[in-house]
C-alpha positions as CSV (number, residue, x, y, z in Angstrom):
1,X,-8.3,19.3,162.6
2,X,-10.5,21.1,165.0
3,X,-10.3,24.6,165.5
4,X,-8.2,26.1,168.4
5,X,-11.3,26.2,171.2
6,X,-10.5,30.6,171.1
7,X,-10.9,30.4,167.5
8,X,-14.2,28.6,167.9
9,X,-15.6,31.1,170.4
10,X,-14.8,34.0,168.9
11,X,-16.4,32.3,165.4
12,X,-19.5,32.2,167.3
13,X,-19.2,35.1,169.1
14,X,-18.9,36.9,165.5
15,X,-21.8,34.9,164.2
16,X,-24.2,36.3,167.3
17,X,-23.5,39.6,166.9
18,X,-24.6,39.2,163.0
19,X,-27.9,37.4,164.0
20,X,-28.7,40.5,166.6
21,X,-27.6,43.1,164.4
22,X,-30.3,41.5,161.4
23,X,-33.0,41.3,164.2
24,X,-32.0,44.8,165.3
25,X,-32.8,45.6,161.7
26,X,-35.8,43.8,161.5
27,X,-37.2,46.0,164.8
28,X,-35.9,48.8,163.5
29,X,-38.2,48.2,160.0
30,X,-41.2,46.5,161.2
31,X,-41.9,49.5,163.7
32,X,-41.0,52.4,160.1
33,X,-43.9,50.1,158.9
34,X,-46.3,50.6,162.0
35,X,-45.4,54.3,161.9
36,X,-45.8,54.5,157.9
37,X,-49.1,52.9,157.9
38,X,-51.0,54.6,161.0
39,X,-49.3,58.0,159.6
40,X,-51.6,57.2,156.5
41,X,-54.8,56.5,158.3
42,X,-54.3,59.0,161.1
43,X,-52.9,62.0,159.3
44,X,-50.2,62.3,161.5
45,X,-47.4,64.1,159.8
46,X,-45.6,63.6,162.9
47,X,-45.1,60.0,162.5
48,X,-43.9,60.2,159.0
49,X,-40.7,62.2,160.4
50,X,-40.3,59.0,162.8
51,X,-40.3,56.7,159.8
52,X,-37.9,59.2,158.0
53,X,-35.5,59.9,161.0
54,X,-35.3,55.8,161.4
55,X,-34.1,55.1,157.8
56,X,-30.5,56.1,158.6
57,X,-30.2,53.7,161.4
58,X,-31.6,50.9,158.3
59,X,-29.4,52.2,156.4
60,X,-26.1,52.1,158.7
61,X,-27.2,48.4,160.4
62,X,-26.9,47.2,157.0
63,X,-23.7,48.3,155.8
64,X,-22.5,47.0,159.6
65,X,-23.8,43.8,158.7
66,X,-22.4,43.3,155.6
67,X,-19.0,44.7,156.7
68,X,-19.0,41.6,159.3
69,X,-20.5,38.5,157.4
70,X,-17.6,39.5,154.7
71,X,-15.1,40.1,157.7
72,X,-16.4,36.5,158.9
73,X,-16.1,34.7,155.5
74,X,-12.6,36.6,154.4
75,X,-11.2,35.3,158.3
76,X,-13.0,32.4,159.7
77,X,-13.5,30.5,156.0
78,X,-16.5,29.1,157.1
79,X,-17.8,26.1,155.2
80,X,-21.4,23.8,154.6
81,X,-24.2,25.2,157.1
82,X,-22.4,28.7,159.0
83,X,-21.9,29.8,155.2
84,X,-24.9,29.7,154.3
85,X,-26.1,31.5,157.8
86,X,-24.1,34.5,156.5
87,X,-25.2,34.5,153.1
88,X,-28.4,34.7,154.5
89,X,-28.1,37.1,156.8
90,X,-26.9,38.9,154.0
91,X,-29.8,38.5,151.6
92,X,-32.6,39.4,154.2
93,X,-30.7,42.7,155.3
94,X,-30.6,43.5,151.7
95,X,-34.6,42.8,151.8
96,X,-35.2,44.4,154.9
97,X,-33.3,47.9,153.7
98,X,-35.6,48.2,150.8
99,X,-39.1,47.7,153.3
100,X,-37.6,50.3,154.8
101,X,-37.5,52.4,151.3
102,X,-41.0,51.2,150.8
103,X,-41.9,52.6,154.2
104,X,-40.8,55.3,153.8
105,X,-42.9,55.9,150.3
106,X,-45.9,54.9,152.3
107,X,-45.0,57.6,154.6
108,X,-44.5,60.3,151.7
109,X,-48.1,59.2,150.8
110,X,-49.2,60.5,154.7
111,X,-47.9,63.3,154.1
112,X,-49.0,63.7,150.7
113,X,-53.0,63.5,151.7
114,X,-52.7,64.8,155.8
115,X,-54.4,68.3,154.2
116,X,-57.4,66.4,153.0
117,X,-60.6,66.0,155.2
118,X,-60.7,62.6,156.7
119,X,-62.2,60.3,154.8
120,X,-66.0,58.1,155.4
121,X,-63.9,55.2,154.8
122,X,-61.4,55.7,157.5
123,X,-58.9,54.4,154.9
124,X,-60.6,50.5,156.0
125,X,-59.1,48.6,152.8
126,X,-55.4,49.7,153.5
127,X,-55.6,49.6,157.0
128,X,-56.9,46.8,156.6
129,X,-53.6,45.9,154.1
130,X,-51.2,47.7,156.3
131,X,-52.5,45.2,159.2
132,X,-52.0,42.3,157.3
133,X,-48.4,42.9,155.5
134,X,-47.2,43.9,159.3
135,X,-48.1,40.5,160.3
136,X,-46.6,38.9,157.6
137,X,-43.4,40.6,158.1
138,X,-43.1,39.5,161.6
139,X,-43.8,36.0,160.9
140,X,-40.9,36.0,158.1
141,X,-38.9,37.4,160.6
142,X,-39.5,35.4,163.3
143,X,-39.2,32.0,161.1
144,X,-36.1,33.4,159.9
145,X,-34.7,33.8,163.2
146,X,-36.0,29.9,164.5
147,X,-34.7,28.8,161.1
148,X,-38.2,26.8,160.5
149,X,-38.8,25.9,157.6
150,X,-42.3,24.6,157.8
151,X,-43.5,28.1,158.8
152,X,-41.7,29.8,156.6
153,X,-43.2,28.1,153.7
154,X,-47.0,28.7,155.5
155,X,-45.5,32.7,155.5
156,X,-45.0,32.2,151.6
157,X,-47.9,31.1,151.0
158,X,-49.8,33.9,152.7
159,X,-48.1,36.3,150.3
160,X,-51.5,35.9,148.0
161,X,-53.3,37.4,150.4
162,X,-51.4,40.5,150.4
163,X,-51.5,40.4,146.4
164,X,-55.6,39.6,146.6
165,X,-55.8,42.8,149.3
166,X,-53.6,44.9,146.7
167,X,-56.0,43.5,143.5
168,X,-58.8,44.6,145.1
169,X,-57.7,47.9,146.4
170,X,-56.5,49.0,142.9
171,X,-60.3,47.6,141.4
172,X,-62.2,49.9,144.5
173,X,-59.9,53.2,144.3
174,X,-60.3,52.9,140.5
175,X,-63.9,52.6,140.6
176,X,-64.2,55.4,143.0
177,X,-62.1,58.0,141.0
178,X,-64.5,57.2,138.0
179,X,-67.3,57.8,140.0
180,X,-66.1,60.7,142.3
181,X,-63.7,62.6,140.1
182,X,-62.7,65.1,143.3
183,X,-61.4,61.3,145.2
184,X,-59.0,61.3,142.5
185,X,-56.3,62.5,144.5
186,X,-56.5,60.0,147.8
187,X,-57.4,57.6,145.7
188,X,-53.9,57.5,143.6
189,X,-52.3,57.8,146.4
190,X,-54.2,54.8,148.2
191,X,-52.8,53.0,145.3
192,X,-49.3,54.3,145.7
193,X,-49.4,52.9,149.3
194,X,-50.8,49.5,148.3
195,X,-48.4,49.1,146.0
196,X,-45.3,50.0,148.6
197,X,-47.4,47.5,150.9
198,X,-47.4,44.6,148.2
199,X,-43.8,45.2,147.6
200,X,-42.9,44.4,151.6
201,X,-45.3,41.3,151.2
202,X,-42.4,40.0,148.3
203,X,-39.7,41.2,150.5
204,X,-41.0,39.1,153.3
205,X,-41.3,36.1,151.4
206,X,-37.6,36.4,150.0
207,X,-37.0,36.7,153.9
208,X,-39.1,33.2,154.5
209,X,-37.4,31.3,151.4
210,X,-33.8,32.3,153.5
211,X,-35.3,30.3,156.6
212,X,-36.3,26.9,153.9
213,X,-32.2,27.9,152.6
214,X,-30.8,28.2,155.6
215,X,-32.7,24.9,157.1
216,X,-32.5,22.8,154.1
217,X,-30.3,24.3,151.7
218,X,-32.9,24.1,149.1
219,X,-33.4,27.3,147.0
220,X,-37.3,27.9,147.0
221,X,-37.3,31.1,145.2
222,X,-39.7,31.5,142.3
223,X,-42.2,28.9,143.2
224,X,-39.8,25.9,143.4
225,X,-42.0,24.5,145.8
226,X,-42.1,20.6,145.7
227,X,-45.0,18.4,146.7
228,X,-43.3,17.7,149.7
229,X,-42.5,21.6,150.8
230,X,-45.9,23.0,149.4
231,X,-47.6,23.9,152.9
232,X,-51.1,21.8,153.3
233,X,-54.5,23.9,153.4
């Protein structure tokens, strides 16, 4: 039995509204991350405040999206693909909220180092890692919006680059602290910021995994990729 056209149109409108809320949340979090990284590498304390100000909006968007998805599930009782979409939206919003939290942690680091002299290395290591992580997040949101499983697998694989950047920063900054005790405060803060970026990469990876789930109904979390699914080099 087919649904009444009016009911079907309402369902489609509500589903589109949920998608739009997630994309707004994603755009807000992307800007949070860019501002946090720039605040750290330029000692711009005004940007620190913009990151904090955005946190309330991100939290409210998560609440609004969850409430809408629960409403749709309870009232419309969607099945198959539509139910997967709603579950994916709710999961992705949780990861985006946590990315916002990590961006705020980077902003706190930026505030903590802002009184220090600007370093000779221009924060090059954390600048590069920040750009890599931001690009990964942007691609994750894109593949989720387009439900592109093939490109999602490529984004998932790119998390290894973020992890490698983090490991390199820990090694280099650890050596710096050993050789130059006066640099301990800055080095520790850079490591904490790098840790936040590494976690953001994990959340972006999760969002990409949800895209695969939406497209194929397959759970590829925890490295559960088959030979056919693994992206080629």
